[in-house]
C-alpha angles and dihedrals in degrees: 000000000000090000089055088048090058099261110130104158137039089245091058089056095044093050094049126095117242096245091059090054090051089060091063109100116260097013116125126197095258091048089049091053090050093047092048093048092048090050094047090054093056098041118062103232103155134087124303135176123273088242088063091049090052092051090050091051090053087065093058115112124221115216115210121240092209092253120094093203092053092043089053095057091042092055092247104335140290110353120229119233092035137095112240119194119202115192135171141118122292114289094028095113103260095133092039089054089051094049090049092051092047086064101037092052086067094055119104116268092251088060095053095264134123101236090229144098127265131236114207122193110189122194102167100046093242096126110122117186091195090064086056092055092049092049090047089055090057091054095043097247122137107256095223093054094048090053091049090055095056116080106200131194132174115218118210104186138008094264089050089050091056093044090054089057090059090051086048093059090052090053091046091052088059105049141004116284120182101185141025117198124193109187104209117001096183106036096091094045089059091059104030092052115042134177131018093280090071097043098103092047092050097047089049093051089046091049090053091050093049092046088056092050089050088051091051091050089051099043099045100029091232129137116254117205120184130181125222133190129227135235126207114245113237100179129103093266089063089074091064101045122080093218110036099191132107136184116261122237094065122220092339093071093036091057097041095051118086094199127014121204124192122204126197137168120271130184116318110326093347123112131193123224117200127189099233097177135359135153093225111017126080120236108274143147134224133188123227141167134226111228139160090276093051127250114004143156115282116265099232 
């Protein structure tokens, strides 16, 4: 019953509020209490010392972005177990960065990879397998194997997007996935909910979706990367800022993301990645270039 309800691990049950369990067909209140108590006894959910937390954090893997400069400011790359948001205008390299990560997460740990598969949820129809093959060539990986290790799904509306996440947890319970990509997490929310009247419903749905993503990152120890679009600021404050664009999704996305990365255009085919917000990294910028082999350091 629990598996049908989308719970594939003990952690999934332990991290879930009771009222969500009660929504699963055939689970009464008494049964829900029993299940929660059993899960809590198996998953350590109490206090522990900062030393233990520090040791746990040492086990986290960093997945390389393909650019040494970007990796340096990120402290080694994209951190597993966290939710990383990438936002920027169109043509700033968001999807290209996702494609590169989909390949680098399959590299061995010694080469800055995650030794795992990748799950790709696409809402804009911008996924291109041939790009993965070109990037795989650069890293010396066989193209066919790389494509076999990427599980892809196209989402058509916000409910479908959430449903795919339930299917994703089923796949993750079966084999080792190092990365989950949602490109873009907010595109469908902009079209499925329109106007100010539906704003609170949109934000609540988005908050639930992000909460599930965070749970997946925590439960399976994989990195979760989401792309976000930007909106032009049209208020008075926009006149005084050099770059009057802000990510959509408001405070809900801001609070859910562990690290926020802002991409903008540089000179020619160069792009600039800025650490917009992070609990451990200082604000910094790095320049990278988009090439046939994905994201790389600029030539000059």
